[in-house]
HTML snippet that shows the backbone in 3Dmol.js (N, CA, C, O; Angstrom):
<script src="https://3Dmol.org/build/3Dmol-min.js"></script>
<div id="view" style="width:600px;height:400px;position:relative"></div>
<script>
const pdb = `
ATOM      1  N   MET A   1       1.129  -1.397   0.191  1.00  0.00           N
ATOM      2  CA  MET A   1      -0.143   0.103  -0.487  1.00  0.00           C
ATOM      3  C   MET A   1       0.663   0.984  -0.334  1.00  0.00           C
ATOM      4  O   MET A   1       1.456   0.936   0.606  1.00  0.00           O
ATOM      5  N   ASN A   2       0.654   2.157  -1.356  1.00  0.00           N
ATOM      6  CA  ASN A   2       1.433   3.816  -0.951  1.00  0.00           C
ATOM      7  C   ASN A   2       0.983   4.225   0.657  1.00  0.00           C
ATOM      8  O   ASN A   2      -0.040   4.108   1.331  1.00  0.00           O
ATOM      9  N   GLN A   3       1.879   4.581   0.791  1.00  0.00           N
ATOM     10  CA  GLN A   3       2.034   6.102   1.604  1.00  0.00           C
ATOM     11  C   GLN A   3       1.863   7.075   1.382  1.00  0.00           C
ATOM     12  O   GLN A   3       2.797   7.252   0.600  1.00  0.00           O
ATOM     13  N   PHE A   4       1.180   8.331   1.451  1.00  0.00           N
ATOM     14  CA  PHE A   4       1.330   9.192   1.072  1.00  0.00           C
ATOM     15  C   PHE A   4       1.477  10.640   1.858  1.00  0.00           C
ATOM     16  O   PHE A   4       1.414  11.739   1.307  1.00  0.00           O
ATOM     17  N   PHE A   5       1.678  10.409   3.214  1.00  0.00           N
ATOM     18  CA  PHE A   5       2.006  11.452   4.181  1.00  0.00           C
ATOM     19  C   PHE A   5       3.085  10.377   5.163  1.00  0.00           C
ATOM     20  O   PHE A   5       3.234   9.155   5.144  1.00  0.00           O
ATOM     21  N   THR A   6       3.749  11.517   6.027  1.00  0.00           N
ATOM     22  CA  THR A   6       4.624  10.950   6.994  1.00  0.00           C
ATOM     23  C   THR A   6       4.596  12.175   8.261  1.00  0.00           C
ATOM     24  O   THR A   6       3.867  13.096   8.631  1.00  0.00           O
ATOM     25  N   VAL A   7       5.710  11.615   8.588  1.00  0.00           N
ATOM     26  CA  VAL A   7       5.784  12.892  10.461  1.00  0.00           C
ATOM     27  C   VAL A   7       7.101  13.607  10.112  1.00  0.00           C
ATOM     28  O   VAL A   7       7.867  13.024   9.345  1.00  0.00           O
ATOM     29  N   ASP A   8       7.465  14.918  10.644  1.00  0.00           N
ATOM     30  CA  ASP A   8       8.732  15.621  10.777  1.00  0.00           C
ATOM     31  C   ASP A   8       8.930  15.061  12.194  1.00  0.00           C
ATOM     32  O   ASP A   8       8.109  15.533  12.981  1.00  0.00           O
ATOM     33  N   GLY A   9       9.520  14.461  12.568  1.00  0.00           N
ATOM     34  CA  GLY A   9      10.308  14.176  14.291  1.00  0.00           C
ATOM     35  C   GLY A   9      10.144  14.379  14.828  1.00  0.00           C
ATOM     36  O   GLY A   9       9.390  13.953  15.702  1.00  0.00           O
ATOM     37  N   ALA A  10      11.199  15.863  14.637  1.00  0.00           N
ATOM     38  CA  ALA A  10      11.476  16.763  15.427  1.00  0.00           C
ATOM     39  C   ALA A  10       9.905  17.545  15.499  1.00  0.00           C
ATOM     40  O   ALA A  10       9.610  17.740  16.678  1.00  0.00           O
ATOM     41  N   LYS A  11       9.257  17.841  14.917  1.00  0.00           N
ATOM     42  CA  LYS A  11       8.031  18.870  15.285  1.00  0.00           C
ATOM     43  C   LYS A  11       7.282  17.514  16.150  1.00  0.00           C
ATOM     44  O   LYS A  11       6.655  17.621  17.204  1.00  0.00           O
ATOM     45  N   LEU A  12       7.497  16.457  15.515  1.00  0.00           N
ATOM     46  CA  LEU A  12       6.005  15.490  16.490  1.00  0.00           C
ATOM     47  C   LEU A  12       6.645  15.568  17.693  1.00  0.00           C
ATOM     48  O   LEU A  12       5.819  15.568  18.606  1.00  0.00           O
ATOM     49  N   ALA A  13       8.288  15.665  18.249  1.00  0.00           N
ATOM     50  CA  ALA A  13       8.614  15.439  19.262  1.00  0.00           C
ATOM     51  C   ALA A  13       8.228  16.918  19.998  1.00  0.00           C
ATOM     52  O   ALA A  13       7.901  16.837  21.182  1.00  0.00           O
ATOM     53  N   THR A  14       8.245  18.253  19.382  1.00  0.00           N
ATOM     54  CA  THR A  14       7.953  19.192  19.766  1.00  0.00           C
ATOM     55  C   THR A  14       6.659  19.413  19.959  1.00  0.00           C
ATOM     56  O   THR A  14       6.395  20.516  20.438  1.00  0.00           O
ATOM     57  N   ALA A  15       5.570  18.538  19.682  1.00  0.00           N
ATOM     58  CA  ALA A  15       4.292  18.511  19.850  1.00  0.00           C
ATOM     59  C   ALA A  15       4.062  18.287  20.664  1.00  0.00           C
ATOM     60  O   ALA A  15       3.654  19.132  21.460  1.00  0.00           O
ATOM     61  N   ARG A  16       4.180  17.022  20.962  1.00  0.00           N
ATOM     62  CA  ARG A  16       3.891  16.280  21.595  1.00  0.00           C
ATOM     63  C   ARG A  16       4.512  17.300  22.990  1.00  0.00           C
ATOM     64  O   ARG A  16       3.768  17.192  23.965  1.00  0.00           O
ATOM     65  N   ILE A  17       5.229  17.857  23.128  1.00  0.00           N
ATOM     66  CA  ILE A  17       6.117  18.517  24.851  1.00  0.00           C
ATOM     67  C   ILE A  17       5.209  19.227  24.924  1.00  0.00           C
ATOM     68  O   ILE A  17       4.768  19.319  26.070  1.00  0.00           O
ATOM     69  N   GLU A  18       4.549  19.973  23.957  1.00  0.00           N
ATOM     70  CA  GLU A  18       4.017  21.641  23.905  1.00  0.00           C
ATOM     71  C   GLU A  18       2.913  20.679  24.552  1.00  0.00           C
ATOM     72  O   GLU A  18       2.813  20.954  25.747  1.00  0.00           O
ATOM     73  N   ALA A  19       2.217  19.846  24.245  1.00  0.00           N
ATOM     74  CA  ALA A  19       0.939  19.368  24.770  1.00  0.00           C
ATOM     75  C   ALA A  19       0.824  18.612  25.890  1.00  0.00           C
ATOM     76  O   ALA A  19      -0.171  17.988  26.259  1.00  0.00           O
ATOM     77  N   GLY A  20       2.295  18.727  26.620  1.00  0.00           N
ATOM     78  CA  GLY A  20       2.122  18.507  28.110  1.00  0.00           C
ATOM     79  C   GLY A  20       2.271  16.630  28.104  1.00  0.00           C
ATOM     80  O   GLY A  20       2.011  16.117  29.193  1.00  0.00           O
ATOM     81  N   MET A  21       2.577  15.874  27.211  1.00  0.00           N
ATOM     82  CA  MET A  21       2.769  14.874  27.194  1.00  0.00           C
ATOM     83  C   MET A  21       3.972  13.476  27.390  1.00  0.00           C
ATOM     84  O   MET A  21       4.202  13.289  26.195  1.00  0.00           O
ATOM     85  N   SER A  22       4.475  12.867  27.820  1.00  0.00           N
ATOM     86  CA  SER A  22       4.960  11.743  27.444  1.00  0.00           C
ATOM     87  C   SER A  22       5.313  11.434  26.897  1.00  0.00           C
ATOM     88  O   SER A  22       4.939  12.001  25.871  1.00  0.00           O
ATOM     89  N   MET A  23       6.247  10.445  26.603  1.00  0.00           N
ATOM     90  CA  MET A  23       5.990   9.197  25.305  1.00  0.00           C
ATOM     91  C   MET A  23       5.038   8.038  25.953  1.00  0.00           C
ATOM     92  O   MET A  23       4.302   7.455  25.157  1.00  0.00           O
ATOM     93  N   GLU A  24       4.993   7.704  27.141  1.00  0.00           N
ATOM     94  CA  GLU A  24       4.134   6.648  27.131  1.00  0.00           C
ATOM     95  C   GLU A  24       2.619   7.351  27.403  1.00  0.00           C
ATOM     96  O   GLU A  24       1.711   6.566  27.129  1.00  0.00           O
ATOM     97  N   ASP A  25       2.292   8.297  27.749  1.00  0.00           N
ATOM     98  CA  ASP A  25       1.326   9.116  27.228  1.00  0.00           C
ATOM     99  C   ASP A  25       0.588   8.675  26.186  1.00  0.00           C
ATOM    100  O   ASP A  25      -0.476   8.057  26.220  1.00  0.00           O
ATOM    101  N   VAL A  26       1.387   9.125  25.021  1.00  0.00           N
ATOM    102  CA  VAL A  26       1.087   9.640  23.372  1.00  0.00           C
ATOM    103  C   VAL A  26       0.732   7.768  23.683  1.00  0.00           C
ATOM    104  O   VAL A  26      -0.385   7.322  23.944  1.00  0.00           O
ATOM    105  N   SER A  27       1.915   7.007  23.570  1.00  0.00           N
ATOM    106  CA  SER A  27       1.668   5.685  22.832  1.00  0.00           C
ATOM    107  C   SER A  27       0.677   5.073  23.597  1.00  0.00           C
ATOM    108  O   SER A  27      -0.080   4.489  22.822  1.00  0.00           O
ATOM    109  N   ALA A  28       0.227   4.893  25.091  1.00  0.00           N
ATOM    110  CA  ALA A  28      -1.013   4.551  25.278  1.00  0.00           C
ATOM    111  C   ALA A  28      -2.093   5.275  24.983  1.00  0.00           C
ATOM    112  O   ALA A  28      -3.085   4.652  25.361  1.00  0.00           O
ATOM    113  N   LYS A  29      -2.425   6.464  24.404  1.00  0.00           N
ATOM    114  CA  LYS A  29      -3.432   6.665  23.617  1.00  0.00           C
ATOM    115  C   LYS A  29      -3.402   6.250  23.010  1.00  0.00           C
ATOM    116  O   LYS A  29      -4.346   5.477  22.844  1.00  0.00           O
ATOM    117  N   ILE A  30      -2.211   6.276  21.896  1.00  0.00           N
ATOM    118  CA  ILE A  30      -2.987   5.858  20.317  1.00  0.00           C
ATOM    119  C   ILE A  30      -3.098   4.430  20.495  1.00  0.00           C
ATOM    120  O   ILE A  30      -4.269   4.056  20.440  1.00  0.00           O
ATOM    121  N   GLY A  31      -2.202   3.452  20.705  1.00  0.00           N
ATOM    122  CA  GLY A  31      -2.568   2.394  21.122  1.00  0.00           C
ATOM    123  C   GLY A  31      -0.851   2.004  20.368  1.00  0.00           C
ATOM    124  O   GLY A  31      -0.830   0.910  19.803  1.00  0.00           O
ATOM    125  N   GLY A  32       0.171   2.608  20.347  1.00  0.00           N
ATOM    126  CA  GLY A  32       1.238   1.745  19.777  1.00  0.00           C
ATOM    127  C   GLY A  32       2.381   1.812  21.486  1.00  0.00           C
ATOM    128  O   GLY A  32       1.819   1.746  22.579  1.00  0.00           O
ATOM    129  N   ASN A  33       3.833   1.935  21.383  1.00  0.00           N
ATOM    130  CA  ASN A  33       4.438   1.376  21.853  1.00  0.00           C
ATOM    131  C   ASN A  33       5.414   2.902  21.748  1.00  0.00           C
ATOM    132  O   ASN A  33       5.608   3.607  20.758  1.00  0.00           O
ATOM    133  N   LYS A  34       6.051   3.118  23.552  1.00  0.00           N
ATOM    134  CA  LYS A  34       7.230   3.890  23.896  1.00  0.00           C
ATOM    135  C   LYS A  34       8.693   3.905  22.464  1.00  0.00           C
ATOM    136  O   LYS A  34       9.589   4.719  22.239  1.00  0.00           O
ATOM    137  N   SER A  35       8.430   3.024  22.011  1.00  0.00           N
ATOM    138  CA  SER A  35       9.937   2.092  21.590  1.00  0.00           C
ATOM    139  C   SER A  35      10.048   2.467  19.853  1.00  0.00           C
ATOM    140  O   SER A  35      11.053   2.734  19.195  1.00  0.00           O
ATOM    141  N   SER A  36       8.538   2.364  19.404  1.00  0.00           N
ATOM    142  CA  SER A  36       8.085   3.447  17.789  1.00  0.00           C
ATOM    143  C   SER A  36       8.159   4.675  17.706  1.00  0.00           C
ATOM    144  O   SER A  36       8.946   5.364  17.057  1.00  0.00           O
ATOM    145  N   LEU A  37       6.801   5.144  18.791  1.00  0.00           N
ATOM    146  CA  LEU A  37       6.995   7.123  18.920  1.00  0.00           C
ATOM    147  C   LEU A  37       8.400   6.870  18.858  1.00  0.00           C
ATOM    148  O   LEU A  37       8.782   6.661  17.707  1.00  0.00           O
ATOM    149  N   SER A  38       9.418   6.816  19.858  1.00  0.00           N
ATOM    150  CA  SER A  38      10.719   6.967  19.763  1.00  0.00           C
ATOM    151  C   SER A  38      11.794   7.149  18.354  1.00  0.00           C
ATOM    152  O   SER A  38      12.501   8.001  17.815  1.00  0.00           O
ATOM    153  N   ARG A  39      11.447   5.991  18.225  1.00  0.00           N
ATOM    154  CA  ARG A  39      12.038   5.922  16.449  1.00  0.00           C
ATOM    155  C   ARG A  39      11.341   7.108  15.659  1.00  0.00           C
ATOM    156  O   ARG A  39      12.190   7.932  15.317  1.00  0.00           O
ATOM    157  N   TRP A  40       9.696   7.546  15.154  1.00  0.00           N
ATOM    158  CA  TRP A  40       9.501   8.104  15.068  1.00  0.00           C
ATOM    159  C   TRP A  40       9.938   9.046  15.292  1.00  0.00           C
ATOM    160  O   TRP A  40       9.836   9.546  14.171  1.00  0.00           O
ATOM    161  N   GLU A  41      10.608  10.139  16.155  1.00  0.00           N
ATOM    162  CA  GLU A  41      10.566  11.416  16.550  1.00  0.00           C
ATOM    163  C   GLU A  41      12.051  11.014  16.222  1.00  0.00           C
ATOM    164  O   GLU A  41      12.744  12.026  16.109  1.00  0.00           O
ATOM    165  N   ARG A  42      12.658  10.000  16.059  1.00  0.00           N
ATOM    166  CA  ARG A  42      13.817  10.501  15.244  1.00  0.00           C
ATOM    167  C   ARG A  42      14.108   9.797  14.302  1.00  0.00           C
ATOM    168  O   ARG A  42      14.872   8.872  14.578  1.00  0.00           O
ATOM    169  N   GLY A  43      13.827   9.871  13.408  1.00  0.00           N
ATOM    170  CA  GLY A  43      13.041   9.599  12.296  1.00  0.00           C
ATOM    171  C   GLY A  43      13.497   8.169  11.569  1.00  0.00           C
ATOM    172  O   GLY A  43      13.636   8.037  10.353  1.00  0.00           O
ATOM    173  N   ILE A  44      13.689   7.195  12.501  1.00  0.00           N
ATOM    174  CA  ILE A  44      13.989   6.257  12.142  1.00  0.00           C
ATOM    175  C   ILE A  44      13.415   5.318  11.426  1.00  0.00           C
ATOM    176  O   ILE A  44      13.931   4.694  10.499  1.00  0.00           O
ATOM    177  N   ILE A  45      12.324   5.207  11.856  1.00  0.00           N
ATOM    178  CA  ILE A  45      11.452   4.388  10.952  1.00  0.00           C
ATOM    179  C   ILE A  45      10.155   5.349  11.030  1.00  0.00           C
ATOM    180  O   ILE A  45      10.300   6.191  11.916  1.00  0.00           O
ATOM    181  N   HIS A  46       8.960   5.448  10.361  1.00  0.00           N
ATOM    182  CA  HIS A  46       7.560   6.714   9.900  1.00  0.00           C
ATOM    183  C   HIS A  46       6.274   5.236  10.176  1.00  0.00           C
ATOM    184  O   HIS A  46       6.118   4.045   9.908  1.00  0.00           O
ATOM    185  N   PRO A  47       5.634   6.351  10.863  1.00  0.00           N
ATOM    186  CA  PRO A  47       4.174   5.767  11.541  1.00  0.00           C
ATOM    187  C   PRO A  47       3.653   5.491  10.273  1.00  0.00           C
ATOM    188  O   PRO A  47       4.069   5.818   9.162  1.00  0.00           O
ATOM    189  N   THR A  48       2.701   4.853  10.604  1.00  0.00           N
ATOM    190  CA  THR A  48       1.673   4.797   9.667  1.00  0.00           C
ATOM    191  C   THR A  48       0.725   5.677   9.002  1.00  0.00           C
ATOM    192  O   THR A  48       1.277   6.759   9.202  1.00  0.00           O
ATOM    193  N   GLU A  49      -0.228   5.914   8.410  1.00  0.00           N
ATOM    194  CA  GLU A  49      -1.101   6.738   7.753  1.00  0.00           C
ATOM    195  C   GLU A  49      -2.172   6.831   9.296  1.00  0.00           C
ATOM    196  O   GLU A  49      -2.289   7.863   9.957  1.00  0.00           O
ATOM    197  N   ARG A  50      -2.762   5.698   9.577  1.00  0.00           N
ATOM    198  CA  ARG A  50      -3.314   5.825  10.320  1.00  0.00           C
ATOM    199  C   ARG A  50      -3.177   6.250  12.091  1.00  0.00           C
ATOM    200  O   ARG A  50      -3.862   6.933  12.852  1.00  0.00           O
ATOM    201  N   ALA A  51      -1.815   5.379  12.243  1.00  0.00           N
ATOM    202  CA  ALA A  51      -0.966   6.277  13.418  1.00  0.00           C
ATOM    203  C   ALA A  51      -0.560   7.761  13.384  1.00  0.00           C
ATOM    204  O   ALA A  51      -0.348   8.354  14.441  1.00  0.00           O
ATOM    205  N   ILE A  52      -0.467   8.270  12.392  1.00  0.00           N
ATOM    206  CA  ILE A  52      -0.468   9.931  11.755  1.00  0.00           C
ATOM    207  C   ILE A  52      -1.624  10.687  11.854  1.00  0.00           C
ATOM    208  O   ILE A  52      -1.531  11.894  12.076  1.00  0.00           O
ATOM    209  N   LEU A  53      -3.167   9.919  11.663  1.00  0.00           N
ATOM    210  CA  LEU A  53      -4.264  10.310  11.740  1.00  0.00           C
ATOM    211  C   LEU A  53      -4.578  10.536  13.737  1.00  0.00           C
ATOM    212  O   LEU A  53      -4.880  11.627  14.221  1.00  0.00           O
ATOM    213  N   LYS A  54      -4.393   9.148  14.630  1.00  0.00           N
ATOM    214  CA  LYS A  54      -4.291   8.965  15.723  1.00  0.00           C
ATOM    215  C   LYS A  54      -3.732  10.425  16.533  1.00  0.00           C
ATOM    216  O   LYS A  54      -4.352  11.158  17.304  1.00  0.00           O
ATOM    217  N   LEU A  55      -2.067  10.539  15.939  1.00  0.00           N
ATOM    218  CA  LEU A  55      -2.020  11.674  16.313  1.00  0.00           C
ATOM    219  C   LEU A  55      -2.496  13.070  15.874  1.00  0.00           C
ATOM    220  O   LEU A  55      -3.123  13.945  16.471  1.00  0.00           O
ATOM    221  N   VAL A  56      -2.238  13.027  15.240  1.00  0.00           N
ATOM    222  CA  VAL A  56      -3.271  14.883  14.407  1.00  0.00           C
ATOM    223  C   VAL A  56      -4.289  14.755  15.090  1.00  0.00           C
ATOM    224  O   VAL A  56      -4.990  15.661  14.638  1.00  0.00           O
ATOM    225  N   VAL A  57      -5.047  14.117  16.103  1.00  0.00           N
ATOM    226  CA  VAL A  57      -6.146  13.817  16.560  1.00  0.00           C
ATOM    227  C   VAL A  57      -6.015  14.176  18.362  1.00  0.00           C
ATOM    228  O   VAL A  57      -6.502  15.135  18.961  1.00  0.00           O
ATOM    229  N   LEU A  58      -5.146  12.983  18.943  1.00  0.00           N
ATOM    230  CA  LEU A  58      -4.807  13.646  20.103  1.00  0.00           C
ATOM    231  C   LEU A  58      -3.783  14.862  20.123  1.00  0.00           C
ATOM    232  O   LEU A  58      -3.759  15.401  21.229  1.00  0.00           O
ATOM    233  N   LEU A  59      -3.043  15.359  19.305  1.00  0.00           N
ATOM    234  CA  LEU A  59      -2.041  16.851  20.135  1.00  0.00           C
ATOM    235  C   LEU A  59      -2.705  17.896  19.218  1.00  0.00           C
ATOM    236  O   LEU A  59      -2.155  18.980  19.025  1.00  0.00           O
ATOM    237  N   ASN A  60      -4.463  17.420  18.373  1.00  0.00           N
ATOM    238  CA  ASN A  60      -5.160  18.526  18.048  1.00  0.00           C
ATOM    239  C   ASN A  60      -3.957  19.676  17.574  1.00  0.00           C
ATOM    240  O   ASN A  60      -3.845  20.814  18.032  1.00  0.00           O
ATOM    241  N   ARG A  61      -2.986  18.947  16.382  1.00  0.00           N
ATOM    242  CA  ARG A  61      -2.835  20.116  15.102  1.00  0.00           C
ATOM    243  C   ARG A  61      -2.126  18.961  14.352  1.00  0.00           C
ATOM    244  O   ARG A  61      -2.108  17.794  14.740  1.00  0.00           O
ATOM    245  N   VAL A  62      -1.513  19.467  13.162  1.00  0.00           N
ATOM    246  CA  VAL A  62      -0.824  19.197  11.819  1.00  0.00           C
ATOM    247  C   VAL A  62       0.602  19.684  11.177  1.00  0.00           C
ATOM    248  O   VAL A  62       1.047  19.574  10.034  1.00  0.00           O
ATOM    249  N   ASP A  63       1.077  20.199  12.231  1.00  0.00           N
ATOM    250  CA  ASP A  63       1.967  21.182  11.539  1.00  0.00           C
ATOM    251  C   ASP A  63       3.298  19.956  11.283  1.00  0.00           C
ATOM    252  O   ASP A  63       3.974  19.861  10.258  1.00  0.00           O
ATOM    253  N   PHE A  64       3.422  19.060  12.582  1.00  0.00           N
ATOM    254  CA  PHE A  64       3.778  17.800  12.402  1.00  0.00           C
ATOM    255  C   PHE A  64       4.172  16.804  10.881  1.00  0.00           C
ATOM    256  O   PHE A  64       5.170  16.225  10.453  1.00  0.00           O
ATOM    257  N   VAL A  65       2.752  17.021  10.420  1.00  0.00           N
ATOM    258  CA  VAL A  65       2.546  16.077   8.927  1.00  0.00           C
ATOM    259  C   VAL A  65       3.212  16.632   7.749  1.00  0.00           C
ATOM    260  O   VAL A  65       3.250  17.817   7.417  1.00  0.00           O
ATOM    261  N   LYS A  66       3.788  15.519   7.099  1.00  0.00           N
ATOM    262  CA  LYS A  66       4.502  16.428   6.188  1.00  0.00           C
ATOM    263  C   LYS A  66       3.839  14.903   4.327  1.00  0.00           C
ATOM    264  O   LYS A  66       3.423  13.752   4.195  1.00  0.00           O
ATOM    265  N   GLU A  67       4.206  16.103   3.458  1.00  0.00           N
ATOM    266  CA  GLU A  67       3.816  14.743   2.518  1.00  0.00           C
ATOM    267  C   GLU A  67       4.846  13.863   1.895  1.00  0.00           C
ATOM    268  O   GLU A  67       5.690  14.426   1.198  1.00  0.00           O
ATOM    269  N   LYS A  68       4.926  12.186   2.079  1.00  0.00           N
ATOM    270  CA  LYS A  68       6.312  11.335   1.743  1.00  0.00           C
ATOM    271  C   LYS A  68       7.001  11.863  -0.097  1.00  0.00           C
ATOM    272  O   LYS A  68       6.636  12.136  -1.240  1.00  0.00           O
ATOM    273  N   GLU A  69       8.156  11.721   0.754  1.00  0.00           N
ATOM    274  CA  GLU A  69       9.019  12.060  -0.837  1.00  0.00           C
ATOM    275  C   GLU A  69       8.782  10.938  -1.744  1.00  0.00           C
ATOM    276  O   GLU A  69       8.590   9.773  -1.395  1.00  0.00           O
ATOM    277  N   GLY A  70       8.813  11.426  -3.035  1.00  0.00           N
ATOM    278  CA  GLY A  70       8.838   9.957  -3.698  1.00  0.00           C
ATOM    279  C   GLY A  70       7.851   9.650  -4.088  1.00  0.00           C
ATOM    280  O   GLY A  70       7.812   9.094  -5.186  1.00  0.00           O
ATOM    281  N   GLY A  71       6.477   9.919  -3.245  1.00  0.00           N
ATOM    282  CA  GLY A  71       4.997   9.410  -3.911  1.00  0.00           C
ATOM    283  C   GLY A  71       5.140   9.712  -5.052  1.00  0.00           C
ATOM    284  O   GLY A  71       5.902  10.603  -5.428  1.00  0.00           O
ATOM    285  N   ASN A  72       4.158   8.754  -6.064  1.00  0.00           N
ATOM    286  CA  ASN A  72       3.219   8.600  -6.900  1.00  0.00           C
ATOM    287  C   ASN A  72       2.369   9.946  -7.263  1.00  0.00           C
ATOM    288  O   ASN A  72       2.379  10.944  -7.983  1.00  0.00           O
ATOM    289  N   HIS A  73       1.295   8.960  -5.801  1.00  0.00           N
ATOM    290  CA  HIS A  73      -0.321   9.513  -5.414  1.00  0.00           C
ATOM    291  C   HIS A  73      -0.518   9.016  -6.712  1.00  0.00           C
ATOM    292  O   HIS A  73      -0.183   9.883  -7.520  1.00  0.00           O
ATOM    293  N   GLY A  74      -0.907   8.023  -7.245  1.00  0.00           N
ATOM    294  CA  GLY A  74      -1.039   7.719  -8.237  1.00  0.00           C
ATOM    295  C   GLY A  74      -1.289   7.569  -9.471  1.00  0.00           C
ATOM    296  O   GLY A  74      -1.997   6.755 -10.063  1.00  0.00           O
ATOM    297  N   GLU A  75      -0.259   8.946 -10.033  1.00  0.00           N
ATOM    298  CA  GLU A  75       0.289   9.868 -11.342  1.00  0.00           C
ATOM    299  C   GLU A  75       0.509   8.085 -12.511  1.00  0.00           C
ATOM    300  O   GLU A  75       0.917   8.154 -13.671  1.00  0.00           O
TER     301      GLU A  75
END
`;
const viewer = $3Dmol.createViewer("view");
viewer.addModel(pdb, "pdb");
viewer.setStyle({}, {cartoon: {color: "spectrum"}});
viewer.zoomTo();
viewer.render();
</script>
């Protein structure tokens, strides 16, 4: 499955911190784990679009979401 969006890890970390949430808080609320969130924030791996949507809703912001590079978007 093609994925069109990913996250800017540094901006995700900033959004989480500004929301006053720990990695454990966010992980528990989106049904993930702290290790994956840590790797998303460091840019080592990328979350699924489903996880991105959960993060957007939880953090109430979208500034950490970005278009994935190299996607053909069905063209």
